N, C-alpha and C positions, 0 to 999 in steps of 0.2 A: 503494502498500500505505501509506503511510503518514497519512492520509484516512484510509483506514479505520481505522486502528488509534487515532486523533481520536476519531472518532464512539465503537467500542466504550468508549475512556477517559472517554469523557464521558459514556455513557449506564452504566455502568458505574459514576460516577457519581453522578450523577443518579435511579434507577430508589430505591435505597433514603431516596430524601428526600419521594421523590414518594409513595412508600409508607405513608410515616410523616404524609403531613399526611390521605392519608387515611383514614388509620387511626383521626386524629386527629376530623375531617367524622361518621369512624363511630357513633365513641363518642358523640361532642354530641349523636348521635336516639337514642343508647339511654336506654329510659329505668332502666335499674338506674342508669347513669352518672347522669341527673336525679336519683334519687331518694337515692341517696350525697350529694351536692354542692351541693342544693337548685337553686331554680328560677326564677330574677328576670321578671317580669313587665312591661313600657313603657307595652301596648299593646294589650287586649284583643281586638285581633283574632288573633293569638297560637289566643287557646285552641282548645277542636274544639269543646265546648259548655259553656254556664252552666246554669242550672238557676233555684230560685222569685230572686226579688229578697226580701230579706229586711229594709232594712233602705243607707242611704243613707248614704255618708265624704266629706266635701268635696268632694260632686258629683258622685259615680262608684257607682253601685251596687253593692251589698254582696252576691250572689249568696251562697245559704245551700251550694252545690259547684257546683261546677266541673272540667274533661278537660282534660289538656293533655295531648297525647303518648296519650292511650289508659290514660291516668294517673285516678282521680281524687281531687284537696281537697274538704276539707271547710273551714270559713270557724271560723279561730279567735280572734283577735284584730285587731285592730286595732290598726299600731304608726308607732314613728318611718318618716316618709321613709329617713332613716341604717342604720336597722335591715337593709337591702338588702342594704350593705357583710359584713352577717357574719348571712347567713341562711347557715341551718344545714341536716342532715340534714331531709328528709319533710318543706319545708317550701317553697310558695310565697308570694315576695312579687307582688303586683301591684299597682302605680300606682295610688291613690294616697296607699298606707298602709298596707292589708290584709294579713292574713296568713291565708294554712290551711295545713295539715297534712293529708296523704299521707293516704286512708283505710286503713281498719287492713286492710281484707280486700279478695280482690281478686271477693266476693260482692259486696260493696259497688258496686261498677262497675254490675255485671248491673242491681241494682235498680235507678241512674239511667243506664245503655244503653237502661232499657226504656220509662221515666218519657216 
């Protein structure tokens, strides 16, 4: 009987922590959360889709637009690499220092998805 109580107590202590961890992972995958807190991309392979190349910066291509987790971002400007520490709402930082802003509406997303 003591073993059963120990198992139940262990489960009662670990289950809420497990639930909180899973909830945090779900939130990180949410487009609304990413849009609110901003996104830093260090590897371009994380992107879903990229638009036409409109230039280059520090040897990296500058895309006119890109898609990350189903959200469209449009190129805004080059920034210093330290900017990624203060990335803001609706922003996406792409190494080596390219700043993209979230497209203003979902209509833009469907336009890019057809391209």
